[in-house]
N, C-alpha and C positions, 0 to 999 in steps of 0.2 A: 761277750762273756755273759753268763747267767747273772741276772740282777741280784739274786740272793747271794751268790758266791762273791760277786763284786762288793756287796755291802759287808759281807763277813770279813773279807780281806781288809777292807778299810777300817772296820770296827776293831779288829785285832791289832792292826798296825797302829791305829790311833791310841788304843788302850796301852799298848807297850810303850809308845812314845810318851804318853802322859805319865806313866809310872817311872820311866827312866829320868824324865825331866825333873820330876819331883825329887827323886833320890839325889840327883846331881845338885840341884838347887839347895836342898836342905842340908845334906851332909858334906858336900864338897865345897860349895860356895857359901855355906853358912848363912843362908837366907832364912827368914822366919817361916813358920809352918804355912801361914796363909799366903805369904808372898810366893813361896814355892808352889803352892797349890794353884795360884793364879798363872804362873809361868807354865806349869804343866798343862793347864787347861788350854792355854793359847797354843802350845805345841801340839797337843792332841787334835785340837780343832783344825789347825793348819794342815796336819798330815791327812786327816779324814777327808777334807774337801780338796786338798791338793791331789790326793790319789784319785778322787772322783773325777776331777778334771783330766788327769793323765790317762786314766782307763778309757774315758769317753773319747778323748782326742785320739788315742791309739786305735780304738775300735772304728771311728770314723775314717781314719787313714787306711785301715785295712779294707773297708768297704769300697774305697775308690771314689767316694762322693766328696763334694765340697761341704762345708759346714751348713751353708744355706740349703743345699739339696737334702742333707740329712734331717734338718729341722722340718723341711717340707714333708718328707716321708713320715716322720714321727707325728706330725700334726694330723696327717691323713689317717695314720694308724689309730690315733686316739679317736677320731671321728668314726672310723670304720668299726671300732670295737663297740661303740654305742649302737650303731646301726645293726650290727650282727645280733646283738642282744634283743633288739626290737624285732628283727626278722625271725629269730628263734621263737620268741614269745608268740608271734602272729601265726607261724606255721604249726605250732603245737597247741594252739588254742582252738581245738576241734570240738564241734558241737553236735555232729550227727554221724551216723554209721557210714555213710558214703564217703565221708572225709577220712575215716580210719583206713579205708582201702588205699588212700594216697599217702598214708603215714610213712611208709617205706621210702617213697619218692621224696618226701619232705626231709627225712633224715639224711638222705643222700645229698640233697641240696645244701643243707647246713654243713655237712662234712666237707663238701667242695669249697664252700665259702670260707670255712675256718682254715682249710688247708692253704688257700691263697693268702689269708691273713698271717698264718704262722710262718710261711715261707718268706713273706715280705719282712716280717719282724726279725727273722734270723738272718736274712740277706737283703738289707734295705735297697740295694742296687736293682733288685728285681721289680721294685715298684714301678719303674718306668716301662716294664714290659706288660704291666697290668693296669695302666692308667685308666683305660675305659671302664674297667671293673670298679675302681674307686670313685671315679668322677661321674659315672653314668649308670652302669648296670646294677650296682648294689643299691643305689637310691631308688631305681625303678622297682626292683624286687621288693624292697621294704615297703614302699608306698602301696603297691598292688596287693602284697600279702596282707597288710593291715586292713585294707578295704575288703578283701575277700573274707578275712576272719570276722570282720564286723557284720558283713551281709549274711554270712552263713550262720551267724548266731541269732538271727531274727526268728522269733517264734512262728510267724506266719510268712509263708513264701508264696508269692504270686507266680504266675507263668513267666512274667517279665523278669522277676527276680531270679528264678531258676535259670533262665536263659543267660542272664548277666553273670551268674555264678559259674556257669559252664564256660562262657567265654573268658572269664577271669582265670579259671583253672587252666585253660589252654594257653593263655598268655604266660602264666607262671611256669608252665612246662617249657615253653619256648625260651623264656628267660633263663631257666635252669640249664638248658642246653647251651645257651650263650655263655653262661658263667663257666661251664665245663670247658668251653673253647678258650676262655680267658686263662684258665689253669694250664691248659695244654700249651698255649702260646708262651706262658711264663716258664714252662719247663722244657720247651722245645729244644733248646741247646743241649740240655742234659739227655734228652731222649735220643738226639742225633749222636751224641758222644757214646751213649750206651749201645746203640745199634752198631756203631763203628767197632767198638770193643768186642761185641758179639761176633761180628763178621771176621775179625782178626782171629778170635778164639776158634771159630769153626774152621777157618783155613788151616790153622795150626794142627787141629785135631785130624782133619782130612789128610794133611801132608804126613802126619805121623803114621796114619793107617797105611798110606801108600809106601812109606819107607819101611814099615814093619813087614808089609807084603813082599817087598823086594828082598828083604833080609831073609825071610823064611824060604824063598826060592833058592 
């Protein structure tokens, strides 16, 4: 469930519970104003955090993961979010015109990285299909991109530095292709399912054309 929607549901339910508890305590059970307020606050707080636990528990159950697996995924997502921010900053910290030629490639790389992150956040179970991305490829991409950004920003470039930049750019391109493979592996099951549905649809269309041809004869 969307985090904001979850918070809104809990907030409304807690507010409603707080109001009803105060009404019952003050008017029906004849408690004092402050005593009723205290009870209503306890009731509202219990509902707010109780719903939070229930919604999270239900979501984890729907993912098919254990609680420890879910926590592992969330911890890696938190780390990945910071790394993606660093990667985005490094790739777009461009200092010369030759790098602008690669801007489109950098944007595509960020788009793929964010797609892997968003798919994992929406469906945590997919994390285990992209473990290499989270444990290896993303770290390498961030480290190399930051070094490339630093070196390319130097005002004076020697022959050795230009060669190093070229090699680093090639490595970034290779890593970008590897990350695209990570995304493909993550979505492979969906792609196979889609291909199967397309094949079935084509067979149905072809069969309909054959049947229509026979009918016209």
